[in-house]
C-alpha positions as CSV (number, residue, x, y, z in Angstrom):
1,M,-5.7,61.1,-26.5
2,N,-8.8,61.6,-25.0
3,Q,-10.1,57.7,-25.0
4,E,-7.1,57.4,-23.0
5,I,-8.4,60.6,-20.3
6,K,-11.7,59.1,-20.9
7,K,-10.7,55.1,-20.0
8,F,-8.6,56.4,-16.9
9,I,-11.9,58.7,-15.3
10,Q,-13.6,55.8,-15.4
11,Q,-11.3,53.4,-13.8
12,W,-10.6,55.9,-10.8
13,Q,-14.7,56.2,-10.5
14,Y,-14.8,52.3,-10.4
15,L,-12.3,52.6,-7.6
16,G,-14.1,55.3,-5.8
17,I,-17.2,53.2,-6.0
18,V,-15.0,50.3,-4.2
19,I,-13.6,52.4,-1.8
20,F,-17.2,53.9,-0.7
21,L,-18.8,50.5,-0.5
22,A,-15.7,49.3,1.5
23,V,-16.0,52.5,4.0
24,L,-19.8,51.8,4.6
25,A,-19.3,47.9,4.9
26,A,-16.9,49.1,7.6
27,G,-19.3,51.3,9.3
28,F,-22.4,48.9,9.2
29,L,-19.6,46.6,11.3
30,F,-18.4,48.9,13.7
31,Y,-22.4,50.4,14.3
32,Y,-23.5,46.3,14.6
33,S,-20.6,45.7,16.9
34,I,-21.6,48.3,19.5
35,T,-25.1,47.5,19.2
36,T,-25.6,44.1,19.6
37,E,-24.8,42.4,22.7
38,N,-21.6,39.8,22.6
39,W,-21.0,40.9,19.0
40,L,-17.2,40.2,18.3
41,D,-16.8,40.4,22.5
42,W,-13.6,39.0,22.9
43,D,-13.8,38.4,26.3
44,S,-17.2,36.8,26.0
45,T,-16.0,34.4,23.5
46,I,-12.8,33.2,25.8
47,N,-14.7,32.8,28.8
48,H,-16.8,31.0,26.6
49,Q,-14.1,28.7,25.6
50,I,-12.2,27.9,29.3
51,S,-14.1,25.7,31.1
52,P,-15.2,26.5,34.5
53,Q,-12.7,26.0,37.6
54,T,-14.4,24.0,40.8
55,A,-13.0,22.4,43.8
56,R,-11.9,18.5,43.4
57,W,-13.8,16.1,46.0
58,L,-10.4,14.5,46.4
59,D,-7.9,17.5,47.9
60,G,-9.7,20.6,47.0
61,V,-7.9,21.6,44.8
62,I,-9.0,23.6,42.1
63,V,-9.6,22.2,38.4
64,D,-10.8,22.0,35.4
65,S,-15.0,21.4,36.2
66,T,-15.0,18.1,34.0
67,K,-11.9,17.0,36.4
68,A,-13.1,17.5,39.9
69,R,-15.4,14.5,41.0
70,L,-12.9,11.4,39.4
71,K,-12.8,8.1,41.1
72,P,-9.7,8.2,42.6
73,F,-7.9,5.2,42.6
74,A,-5.8,3.7,46.0
75,V,-2.4,1.8,46.2
76,M,-1.0,0.0,49.3
77,L,2.6,1.2,49.6
78,E,5.1,-0.2,51.7
79,N,7.5,1.4,54.2
80,H,10.0,-1.3,55.1
81,V,13.0,-0.6,55.2
82,E,14.7,-2.1,53.3
83,S,11.7,-1.9,50.9
84,R,12.9,2.0,50.7
85,P,12.6,4.5,48.8
86,V,9.2,4.5,47.6
87,A,8.1,6.1,44.5
88,G,5.1,7.7,43.6
89,L,4.1,8.8,46.8
90,E,4.7,12.7,46.5
91,Q,1.7,12.6,43.9
92,A,-0.6,11.3,46.2
93,S,-3.4,13.7,47.4
94,I,-4.5,11.6,50.7
95,V,-2.2,9.4,52.5
96,Y,-2.7,7.3,55.6
97,E,0.4,6.0,57.7
98,S,-0.4,3.2,60.1
99,I,1.6,0.3,61.7
100,V,0.6,-3.1,59.8
101,E,2.3,-5.8,62.1
102,G,4.9,-5.3,64.9
103,D,6.8,-2.1,64.2
104,I,6.2,-2.1,60.9
105,T,4.3,1.0,59.2
106,R,2.7,0.9,55.6
107,F,0.6,3.6,53.3
108,L,-2.5,3.9,51.8
109,A,-1.7,6.3,48.9
110,V,-5.1,7.8,47.5
111,F,-4.2,9.5,44.0
112,D,-6.3,11.9,41.6
113,Q,-7.5,9.3,38.1
114,N,-6.1,12.0,36.1
115,V,-2.5,12.5,38.4
116,E,0.8,11.2,35.9
117,V,2.9,9.5,38.0
118,K,5.4,6.5,36.2
119,K,6.3,4.2,38.8
120,I,4.1,3.7,42.6
121,G,5.4,0.8,44.9
122,P,6.4,-1.0,46.5
123,V,2.9,-2.4,46.6
124,R,2.1,-4.7,49.2
125,S,-0.8,-6.4,50.5
126,A,-4.0,-5.5,52.1
127,R,-5.0,-5.6,56.1
128,P,-8.7,-5.4,56.8
129,F,-8.6,-1.8,58.3
130,F,-6.7,-0.6,55.3
131,V,-9.6,-2.0,53.1
132,E,-11.7,0.0,55.6
133,L,-10.3,3.4,55.0
134,A,-10.1,2.4,51.0
135,Q,-13.4,2.1,51.4
136,E,-14.2,5.2,52.4
137,W,-13.6,6.9,49.1
138,N,-14.9,4.6,47.1
139,P,-11.7,4.3,44.9
140,V,-9.9,1.6,42.0
141,Y,-8.0,-0.5,44.8
142,F,-4.5,-2.0,43.9
143,H,-2.6,-4.8,46.3
144,A,-0.5,-7.3,46.4
145,G,-2.2,-9.9,48.3
146,G,-3.7,-9.7,51.5
147,S,-4.7,-11.6,55.0
148,A,-7.2,-13.8,54.9
149,E,-9.7,-11.5,56.2
150,A,-8.4,-8.8,54.6
151,L,-9.0,-10.9,51.4
152,A,-12.8,-11.8,52.1
153,M,-13.5,-8.1,52.8
154,L,-12.4,-7.2,49.8
155,K,-14.8,-10.5,48.3
156,K,-17.5,-8.3,49.9
157,S,-17.2,-5.2,48.9
158,E,-18.6,-3.0,46.6
159,M,-14.7,-1.1,45.7
160,Y,-13.3,-2.4,42.4
161,N,-10.0,-4.3,43.9
162,I,-6.5,-5.0,41.1
163,N,-4.7,-7.9,43.3
164,E,-1.4,-8.6,41.6
165,I,-1.6,-11.9,42.8
166,S,-4.5,-13.0,41.0
167,A,-5.0,-12.7,36.7
168,D,-4.8,-9.3,37.2
169,G,-1.0,-9.0,37.5
170,I,-0.8,-7.4,34.2
171,Y,-0.8,-4.7,35.4
172,F,2.1,-4.8,37.4
173,W,5.7,-5.2,37.0
174,R,8.9,-6.2,39.3
175,D,11.4,-4.0,39.0
176,T,14.7,-6.3,38.9
177,S,17.1,-4.0,40.1
178,R,15.0,-4.5,44.1
179,A,15.3,-7.2,46.2
180,A,11.5,-9.1,46.2
181,P,9.4,-9.2,47.6
182,H,9.8,-5.3,48.2
183,N,10.3,-4.9,44.1
184,L,6.2,-4.9,42.9
185,F,5.6,-1.7,41.2
186,T,2.2,-0.3,38.6
187,S,1.7,3.0,37.5
188,A,-0.9,5.4,36.8
189,D,-1.3,4.6,32.9
190,Q,-1.6,0.8,33.8
191,I,-4.4,2.2,36.6
192,R,-6.6,3.7,33.6
193,R,-5.6,1.0,31.2
194,A,-7.4,-1.6,34.4
195,I,-10.3,1.2,34.7
196,Q,-10.6,1.3,31.0
197,A,-10.6,-2.9,30.7
198,K,-12.6,-3.4,33.3
199,E,-15.0,-0.4,32.1
200,I,-15.1,1.0,35.7
201,D,-17.7,4.0,36.4
202,P,-15.0,6.4,36.0
203,A,-17.2,9.3,38.5
204,A,-16.2,9.7,42.5
205,E,-18.7,8.3,44.5
206,F,-18.0,9.4,48.3
207,S,-18.8,12.3,50.5
208,P,-16.1,14.9,50.6
209,W,-14.5,16.9,53.2
210,Q,-14.4,20.4,53.8
211,F,-11.9,22.7,52.2
212,K,-10.6,25.9,52.5
213,N,-8.0,28.6,50.9
214,D,-4.3,28.9,52.9
215,D,-3.9,31.7,56.1
216,V,-1.3,33.3,54.1
217,P,0.6,35.2,55.2
218,N,0.0,33.3,58.1
219,T,-0.2,36.1,61.2
220,S,-1.8,33.5,63.6
221,A,0.4,30.5,63.9
222,T,0.6,29.5,67.2
223,G,4.2,28.0,67.2
224,V,3.4,24.5,66.6
225,T,6.1,24.3,64.0
226,D,7.5,20.3,64.9
227,I,5.1,17.6,64.6
228,E,6.1,14.5,66.1
229,V,4.3,10.9,65.2
230,N,6.2,8.0,67.4
231,F,4.8,4.7,66.4
232,S,6.5,2.4,68.4
233,S,10.2,2.9,69.5
234,N,12.1,1.9,66.6
235,G,13.8,5.0,65.1
236,F,13.4,3.7,61.7
237,Y,9.7,4.1,61.7
238,Q,9.8,7.6,63.5
239,V,7.7,10.6,61.5
240,R,8.5,14.2,62.2
241,Y,7.1,17.4,60.3
242,E,8.4,20.8,60.1
243,Y,6.5,23.6,59.3
244,D,7.6,25.9,56.3
245,P,5.2,29.2,56.8
246,D,7.1,30.5,54.1
247,N,5.2,27.7,52.0
248,N,2.3,27.5,54.4
249,N,2.5,23.5,54.5
250,Y,4.7,20.9,56.4
251,T,7.8,18.8,55.4
252,R,8.1,15.1,56.4
253,Y,11.1,13.6,57.9
254,L,11.0,9.5,58.4
255,G,13.6,7.9,60.8
256,G,15.6,11.4,61.2
257,K,16.1,12.4,57.8
258,L,14.2,13.7,54.8
259,H,11.4,11.8,53.7
260,K,12.4,11.8,50.1
261,T,10.9,9.8,47.4
262,E,13.2,7.2,44.6
263,S,12.7,10.7,42.4
264,G,14.5,12.8,45.2
265,I,11.2,14.6,45.7
266,I,10.5,15.9,49.4
267,L,7.7,14.5,50.7
268,K,5.5,17.7,52.2
269,A,2.0,18.1,52.7
270,K,-0.6,21.0,53.1
271,N,-2.2,19.3,56.4
272,V,-1.4,16.9,58.9
273,I,-4.1,14.8,61.0
274,V,-2.9,12.8,63.7
275,Q,-6.2,10.1,64.6
276,H,-6.0,7.9,67.3
277,V,-7.9,4.5,67.9
278,D,-7.9,1.7,69.8
279,Y,-6.1,-1.7,68.9
280,D,-5.7,-5.3,69.4
281,I,-3.2,-7.8,68.2
282,V,-5.1,-11.0,66.8
283,D,-2.6,-13.7,66.2
284,D,1.0,-14.8,66.6
285,Y,2.3,-13.0,63.3
286,G,1.7,-9.8,65.1
287,R,-1.7,-9.0,63.0
288,L,-3.8,-6.2,64.0
289,A,-8.0,-5.5,64.3
290,V,-8.3,-1.7,64.4
291,D,-11.2,0.1,65.8
292,L,-12.1,2.8,63.2
293,D,-15.8,3.1,64.1
294,G,-17.3,5.5,66.4
295,S,-15.2,8.3,67.6
296,G,-11.7,9.2,69.6
297,P,-9.3,11.8,69.4
298,A,-7.3,13.9,67.0
299,E,-5.2,16.7,66.3
300,M,-5.4,18.7,62.5
301,Y,-2.4,20.9,61.9
302,F,-2.3,23.3,58.7
303,D,-1.3,27.3,58.7
304,G,1.1,26.5,61.3
305,N,-1.9,25.5,63.9
306,V,-3.1,22.4,65.8
307,V,-7.1,21.9,66.2
308,Q,-7.7,19.8,69.0
309,G,-11.2,17.7,68.3
310,S,-12.3,14.3,67.5
311,W,-12.6,11.9,64.7
312,Q,-16.0,11.0,64.1
313,R,-17.3,7.9,61.9
314,I,-20.7,8.6,60.1
315,N,-22.0,6.2,57.7
316,G,-18.6,4.9,56.9
317,R,-16.9,8.1,56.2
318,T,-14.7,9.7,58.8
319,Y,-14.6,13.6,59.3
320,F,-12.7,16.0,62.0
321,Y,-14.5,18.5,63.8
322,D,-13.5,20.8,66.8
323,K,-13.7,21.1,69.8
324,F,-17.2,22.6,69.2
325,E,-18.3,20.3,66.8
326,N,-17.6,22.1,63.8
327,Q,-16.4,20.2,60.7
328,V,-12.6,21.5,60.3
329,S,-11.7,22.9,56.9
330,L,-8.3,22.0,55.3
331,N,-6.1,23.4,53.2
332,R,-6.3,22.5,49.5
333,G,-3.6,20.2,48.6
334,T,-2.0,16.9,50.1
335,T,-3.6,15.6,53.7
336,W,-1.5,13.2,55.8
337,V,-3.2,11.0,58.3
338,E,-1.7,9.7,61.0
339,I,-3.1,6.8,62.5
340,V,-1.5,6.2,66.0
341,F,-2.6,3.3,68.3
342,N,-4.2,4.4,72.0
C-alpha cells in the first residue's frame, strides 16, 4: 500500500515538473516576443507577403508592382456595320477611333498583357496612321494585312507585329457563324502564346501618361453631360457619350444605340479625348494620310468636366495639355481617343 502511495506521489512530482517547465517556456517566449522587433508580428508578416501596389503604366490602374510595367498588345478592330457587334473591346485600356476610308470608322484597341479575354475581333487590316498610333505604345501589334504603305512601315518598325496574312495565321481563327471578311478573331491566350513563342521581351517600353484618382463625389462638374463625335453625316458611325455621375464615367452610344460588345457588355470610359487632326485623301479608294505630328486642338473629358487644350507629339509620343501648357492628368481606367478630322 505504501509503495503505491509513493509511486502516486512520484508521478505527480514528475507532472508538476513538466507543467513548471511548460509555463517557464511559455513565459520566455512571451517575453521574447515583446522585446524582439517583429517577432511574431503578424501584421509585419502579412505586409511582407503582399507585393507593393503601384500604378500601371498603360492606364494608371493600381496593380501589383510586378504587373505594372508589361508590354501591351494592340489589335486592329473593325467597326463596319456588317461586322458588329465587336468582341473583347470592353477589356481594352486605350481605344483609338478614326475614319479609315469613306465614312467607315475602325478601332485600334490597346490591352494590358495580363487581360483575360477569350475573343477579340473582328480583326482587320493596318493603315499608316494606325501604325503610327500603335508605335507610341511599343506593343505587340495584331492585324490582318494592310495597305502597301502600312506594311512597308511595319517592315521598318521596331514594333513587333503579328500579321494573320502570313505564317502567323496560327494565332487567329475564323468564326463560321459570321460572314467573311468580318469573321477573323484572336484571343488574349493566343496573343500571349505568340509573345512566348517569339521570345518577345514582356517589359513595357513607352512613356506613360499622367493619371490621378477620381474626383468623387464630383461637385465641380461643369454640366458637360453629353459628348457628340460626328465623324461624318453617316448616322451609323455617329458617336455619343453620356456622363454617369454615380460611377463617374461615360456610357458610349454608337449609331444612336447603346454600344454593346458581343458579350452584351455596354462600353464605358473613364476619359474621352477628342483629338483634332489634318488629313488628305491619297487615292481613289479613299485611303487617308493623317497628320499626327506637331500639335493641334483637343478636348479632354473626365469627372463631368471638359478641359479645352491641345495635343502635342514629342519624340513620337502624344501628350495632352490644358490651356496653360500643363500636361493633363487623366482618371485611372479606360480612355477613348476620338481622332476627328479638321
